[in-house]
N, C-alpha and C positions, 0 to 999 in steps of 0.2 A: 569442614563446614558443608556437609552434604544435605540434600533435601530431606525434609521430614514428611512422613506420610500424613496427608490431610484428608481424612475421610469425607469431611464436608465438601471440600473442593471437588473431590472425585464424584461425589453425588451430584453436585451442581453441573459438572461437565456432562455426565450421563443424562441428566434431565434435559439439558439443552439439545443434546444429540437426539434424544427420543422425541422432543417437541418438534425439532426441525424435520425429522423423518415423518412424523404424523401429519403435520401441516402440509408438507410437500406431497405426501401420499393422497390426502384428501383433494388437494388442488389438481393433482395430475389426472384424476378421474375425469376432469373436464377437457383434457387435451386429447384430441383425436386427429387433428390435421397438421400438416407441415407448418402452416401459419401459426397454429397454437404453439408449436415448439420454438419457432423463430422469434415471433413478436407478440405472443399472447393475443393474437387476433386484433391487435391495435385497439383494444377497448379498455385500457387501464386508466382510471381516473387520475387527475393531476395530483391530488393530495396523496393518494395511495402510492402513486409512482414516485413522488418526492420522497416518501419514507423508504421505498424500496431502493431508490438511487442512493440515498444517504446510508442505508444499511449496507449496500454493496460497496460504497466508496470508503466508509470508515473501516479500514482494514486493520491488520495487526500493526501497521506503521502508525496508525492513529491511536489505537487502544494501548499498545505497549511502547511503541517506538518513540512517540513524542515525549512521553514522560521520561523515558530513558535518556533522550537527548537533552532535555532540560536539566536533568540530574548531572549530566556530564559536561555539557557546553554552556549552560546558563542562557543568558540573553541572546546569544547568537543563534540558539535553536528556536527562538520564537518565530523565525521566518517560516518554519515548516507548517504550523497550523494556519498562519496567515496566508501562505501561498496555496495550501490545499483548499482553503475556502475561497480565496479570491479568484481561483481558476474558473469557478462557476459564474462569476460576473462576466468574464470574457465569453464564456460559453453561451450565456443568456443573450448578450449583446450581438454576437456575430454569427452564431452557428445554430442554436437550438431549433428555432422555428423553420428556417430554410431547409435544414437537414431533414426534418420530419416531412415537409411538403414535397421533398424530392421523391417520396414514395419508395425509397430503397429499403432493403432488408438488412444490410450490413455495410461496413465501410468499403470493401471491394465492390459491392453492388453500387454504391454511390459514385465511386470514381469512374466506373464504366458508364453509368447513366449520364454523368456530367461531361466526360471526355471521349466517349465512344471508342474505348480502347481495351481490347481483351488482354493485350500484353500488360498494360498498366494495372488491370485487375489482378493479374497473377503476381505482380510486384507487391501490390497492396496486401494480397493474401499472405505472402511470405512474411511481411512485417507484422501483420495481425498475429500470426502464430508465434513470432519471436517475442513480441511485446507481451502477449498473454502468458507465455511460458515463463518469461523473466519475472512477471508480476506474481505468478503462482508460487515461485520458489520461496520467497520470504514468508508467504502465508503458511506453507507447509513446514518450513523450518521454525517459524515462530510457534506453531502448534507443538512441535517437539520441545521447544524451550519452555513453554507454559506447563507442559506435563512434567518435565524434569524438575520444575520449581516446586511442585506439590507432592511429588512422589519419586522414589528411586527407580527410574525407568529410563531406558535408552531413548534418544530423541526420535528415532524412526517410528516409534509407536504412535506418537501424536500425529505425525504426518500421515501415517496409514489410516488412522481413525478419521481424520478430516476428509481424506480422499474417498474413503469408503462411503461415508454419509452423503457427500456431495454427488458422487457418481450415481448413487442410487436415486437421489431426488431428480437430478437432471435427466437421467435415463428414462424415468417414468413420465415426465411431463414437460421438460424443457423450460422455456420462459414462463409458460402458464403455471408451472409448479412452483417456481422459485419466487415469483412476484410477491405473493402473500408471505412467504417465508422471510424474504428480505425486509419487508415492511415490519413484520413482527420483530425481527432481530435488531432493527434500529432502536426501537423502544426498549428492548431488553438491554442493549449496550448502553443506552443513555441511563437507564436505571442502575446498571451494574457499575458505572463509573461515578454517577452523581451521588448516590447514597453513601458509598464509602468516603467520598470526598467531604461531604457534610459532616459525617461522623468523626472522621480523623481531624478535620479542622476544629471541631468542637473539643476534641481531646487535647489538641495543641493549645487552643486558647484557654482551656481550663487548667493548664499546668502540665499535663502529660507526664513524661518521664523527667523527674527532677534533675537527673544527671545530664540532660541535654539542654544547654542554655538556649532560650528561645530567640535571643538576639545574636546568636553566633554567626548567622549568615551575613550580618552587616559588619562583621569584623574583617579586617584585611589579611587575616591569616588563613592557613589551610583548615579544612574541616578536621575534626578530631574524633577519635573513637570514644564513645561514652562508657564502654566496658571492655574487659579483656576479650579479644577477638582473634580467632584463628582462621586464616584464609588459605584455601587449597587452590593452587594454580593448576587448572585443567588444560590450558593451552599456553604455549610460550608467550611471554609478555615482557615488554620493557616498561618499567615503572619509573616515574619521576618523583624523587624524594626532594621536593622543594625546600622542606624544612628537615634537616638531618634528624635521625632518630635511631635509638638502640632497639633492635627487634631480634626475636628468636627465629632463626632460619633452619629448617630441616631440608637440606638439599644443597644445590649450588647457586651461586650468585655470579653473574657475568661469566668470565672465563676461569674463575677460581675452581679448584677441585672441591667436590662436596665433602663436608666434614662428617665424621662418624657420629651421627646423632644431632639433635638440635644445638645450634651454636649462637651465642649472643653476639650480634654484629652491629657496628656503627655504620649506617648507610646514608649516603647523600648523593645528589645528582641523579642521573639516569643509570639504572641497573637492569640487567637482563636476568629473567627467571625462567628456567625451562619447565616443561610440563612435569607434574609430580612434586614440585616444591611446595612446602608448607611454611607459612609465615605467621608468627604469633605476635600480636600487638597488645600492649598494655593499655589500660584505660588512660585517656589523656594524650596518647601518642598522635602526632599529626598523620593524616591520611595521605599516602602517596597515590598518584593517579596514573593511568595509562598515558604514556608519553604522547604529547600533542594536545592534551586536554588542559583546561585552565587549572592551575595548581592552587591558587589562592582565591578566596571568596571575592576579593575585590576585583579580580579579573573575570570571575564567573558572572558578576553582576553587570559588567560593562560590555557592550557589544563592540566588535571590531577591534579588539586589542591585538589581533594577529598581524596587523600591517596589510600590505598590498595582497599577499596570498589569501588572507582571510577575507578581504574585501572582494576579491575575484570570486571566491567560492560562494559568498553570500549573494552577490548579484546573479551569479550563474544559477544558484538554487531558486531565487525568486523567478527568474525567467523560465526555468524548467517547470516549476509547479504552476505558474500562472498560465502558460501556454500548453503545457503537457496535458492538462485535464481535458481540453477539447480534442485531443488526439488519442485518448484511451478507448480502445474498441469496446471494452466491457461497460464503460460508462455511456458511450454514444448509443449502444444497441438498446438501452432502456428508453431513449427518446423515440425510437421507432415504434414503441408500444402505445404512444399517445394517439388519440383519434384525430388531432389537428395540430397545426403549427402554434395556434394560440395556447392550447393546453400544454404544449411542450415548453413554451416560454413561462407559463404559470408554474409548471413543475420546477423549473430552474429557480424561480424566485423562492419557492417554498424550501428548496434544498439549501439555499444560502442561509435561511433562518435556522434550519435544523442543524446544519454544520456549525454555525456560529455558536449555538447553544452548547453543543457537545464539547467543543474545543476549549471552553472555559475550564474544564475540570482537569485534563492532563497536566496543564501548566502548574496548577496548585499542587498536585501530587508530586511533580518533579521537584519542586522546592522543598516539600516535606521529606522527600527521599534523601536529599543531600544531608539532612539533619539526622535521620533515623536509620538509614541503610547505607552508610558510607563505604562499607566493605565492597559494594558493587563497583565502586570506582577503582578498586585494586584489581579485580578480576576482569573488568571491562564488560561484564554481563549486565549492563544497565537496563536492558529491555525487560528484565525480570522485576524491576522496581515496583510496578503496580501490584504484582502478585505477592511480594514479600513485605511491603510496607504495612499492611494491616496488622500482621502478627508482630512486627517490630514495634509498632506504636501501642498496640492493645493486646498484650500477651494473654493467652487463655482462650476460652471458648468464644468470646466476642470477636477477637482477631481472626480466629479460624473461620467463623461464619462470614465475616467481611471478606476474607481471602477467598472463600468459596464463591461469593457473589462476583468478585473481580475475575476469578478463573472462568466462571460461566460466561461472563461478558467477553473475555478474550477469545474463548472458543466460538462464541457467536460471531465475533469479528472475522475469524479465520473461515468459518463456514459460509457466511454471507458473501464475502469477497470472492472466495474460491468458487462459489456457485455461479456468480456473474461471469467470472473469467471462463469457467468451463462451458457455459452456454455460448459465450462469444466464440471460443475456439471451436466448439462442436458445430455451431451454425456455419462458420466459414469452411470448415473441413467438409461438411456434408453437402454444401451447395457448390463449392468451388473445386473440390477434389473428388467427391463421390457424386451420386446422381440426384441428391436433394430430397430423397424420400424420408419418411419417419424412421424407417429401419436404418437408413444411412446415418441419420442424426444420432441414433443410439450407438451405432458402431463407432462413430467419431467421438462420442462421449467417453467411451472406454479408452480409446487411444489417447485422447487429450488429458485423461486423468492419470494414466500410467507413466507417460514420458516425464512430466514434471516431478512425479513422485520419485522416480529413479534418480533424477538430477538432484533433488533436494536432499536425498540420503547421501549421495556421493560427494557433493560440493560442501566446502567448509562454510558454515553460517557466519554472517557478519551482522552489523547493526541493521535492523529491519528497515528503519526509515532511510538509511543511506542506500540500501539496495533498491528500495522503491524510488528514491530520487533519481537513480540512473535510468529506471524505466520511464519516468516522466520526461527525462531529457531525450530519450529515444522517441517517445510519442511526439514531443514538441518539435523534433528535427525531421520528422517524416510526415505525419498526417496533418499537423497544424498548418503548414504552408499550403498543402493541397486543399484543405477545407476552406481556409480563409480566402485564398485566391480563387478557388473554384466557385465560391458563393458570390464574391464581390468583384471579380475581375473577369471580363468577358474574353480577354486575349490569352488566357491560359491554354496551353496545348498539352496533349498527352505525353509528348516527348519531354517537355519542360517539367511536368509533374514527376515523371519517372526519374529524370536526372536529379532533381532536388531530393527526392526520397532516397535514392540510392547513395548519393554523396553524403547527405546529412545523416542518414541512418548508418552508413558505413563508418563514418567518423566516430559516432557514438559507440558502435560495437567494437571498434578498434580500441577506443579508450577503455571500454569495459573489460576486454581481454587483458589489456596492459595492466589495469588495476588489479585483476585477479592474480596475474603473474607477480606483480609487485608485492601483494600480500603474502605470497609464499617465499619471497626472496629478499625480504628486508625492508619493505615499505618505502621504496625509493621513488615512487611515482609522484609527480608534481600535482598541484591543485587542478591544473587543466585536465588531467586524466581522471581525477576523482569526481569532478563535476564539470563536464565540457559544454553545457548548454549555451553559455555566453558566446562561444565561438561557433558551435555547430548550427544553432538555430538561424542566426543571420546568414551563414553560408548557405544553408538550405533554401531560405527565401531568395537570396541573391541568384543562386544557380537556377532556381525555378523560373524567375523573371527573365534572366538573360537568355536562357535556352528557349523559352517560349517566344521571346521577341525574334530570336534567330530562326524559329520554325513557324513564323506567323501564318504561312500557307496551310498549316495543319490544324488550324482552329476548326472544331466540329461545325458542320453545316447547321445543326439544330440548336446552336448555343442560345439563340434568342428565345426559343420556345422553352428550353430547360431553365434559363434564368427567370423567365416570367413565371413559370410554375413555382419556383422556390420563393419568389418575393411577392407574388400576388396575394392579397388578403384571402383568408379561408372562405368567406361567404361567396366569393366569385366562382368557386367550384373548379379551379384549375388543378387541385391536388388529385393525384391519381397514383395508386400503387403500381409498382413496376412488375410487369410480366408475371402476374400471379400464376398463370397457367403453367409456368415452368416448374413450379414446385408442387409435387404431389400428384395423386391420381385424380381422375375426373370426379369421382364421388366425393373426394375431399373438397374440391372447389365448389361443389354445389352447397356445401354446408357453410361457406364463408358469409353468406348473406344473413345467417341467423344471429350473428354477433351484433349487439347494439352498442353504439358509441356512448360512453358515459364521461362526464366531466368530473 
């Protein structure tokens, strides 16, 4: 069951790539100073910035991963879109306006401004680089998955294509170049997921494929194959045959020796299949699922059927997504581009509306995928559901065109998020590692693009949303405590902030490494390792508070002035950009007055 060449989809991807390059090139012609590259001269209107934030935030985890998780996990996966959206409520209430009023250019710049500590700034720089790199990996790997779903090509080609387009755009104009690009890509992604959803729902309600019962999801049985289907196992997998079935197997099963040619076998319970095995199912056969996923539709429709471990994972996910959003460097850097704290808060409100609208559609596509693409439950490649569903429900030219639309939207998701991440990484590298000039920003862009690309090709890809979930846990366990306490608690010290970041972040990274090792050695890791935020976030907050109280003599002398600047209403005029003279040459600084603030 290999991928079929879809010329329409390839054309759609190329069109998105060219449009992204063209818009970025036109916008980059306005970028001439370091402030243009870092914060678009702080002149981005709230509505445009909201579209850009949404375009940047709606990554492959949103476009592909949410649908794939709904297909596989059902009601339990609904917490992903809820958490991804609700995080902006916390951001709006506690962080957005004070962060903009601080006058900082990046997260490391903010922690130094608030706590007067160069050492803490270096710690923050390290975590920004780690978080940005970890978030870039699933974007690049997802691009490879999307390309493999529409044509017979190795995964690394998609990763290279996204990296190349993004590096060129960011290299040319930094934040100034990608702002318009990301705003355009939000509306493109919304179109690319909304139109196929409406069309496929109409096909479903109109009868669709008569071999697929429309009420089968409400039955307490396993999903079934509507036609004879052959599934090729490309990575070793353990399948759970909840309902026993006779299937044709070409290869080996569990520890049995492979037979000479296809063999008719009666399988039940959990069975191991190595790479290269081919399984043929007859129409009407129950669908086995990757071990650990809901086998029966009755389990799929009910949340929390996994007992205490499932409950721990769910609450940990909620905490990670809700608090992790305010700690993502590539999200926060966009709020530095607003002209005022009020416009930053207004931007966040618009983002909530745009994200809520978008997330209606992946949930519907996930439910349809369980009916029409059940073979993805066998391979575990559920992230490809959005790309394969149109052709499964609407064979022929109509399905290919819809598939091309979704493929274009998927690549827009990878490009927009990767652009924001690359700007965030390049800004920190250029100002904290290099000398902060435009040339340094461009050197940093190349470095920040190559390193994640190499890692994405080398590491084994996993579920996109699960990988992103770990990144949210890291952001929630490092920057969230520093931001919340730094903005709202006067007694925070640099030593306390550093201790909380190092211990909270260290625990998450240890869990991440353990989870990777577990994936290669039998998946023995407990739920705590797979999603650790429920433990690591409270630990990070507690350590930060306790160490700050123990080092109360190290409270910065200017804390009252900094707190006043962050909380004073904009019309009072306390807002002031930090040390603009540090970045760029004298002639660059003379141009800064020409930018007009717009709402």
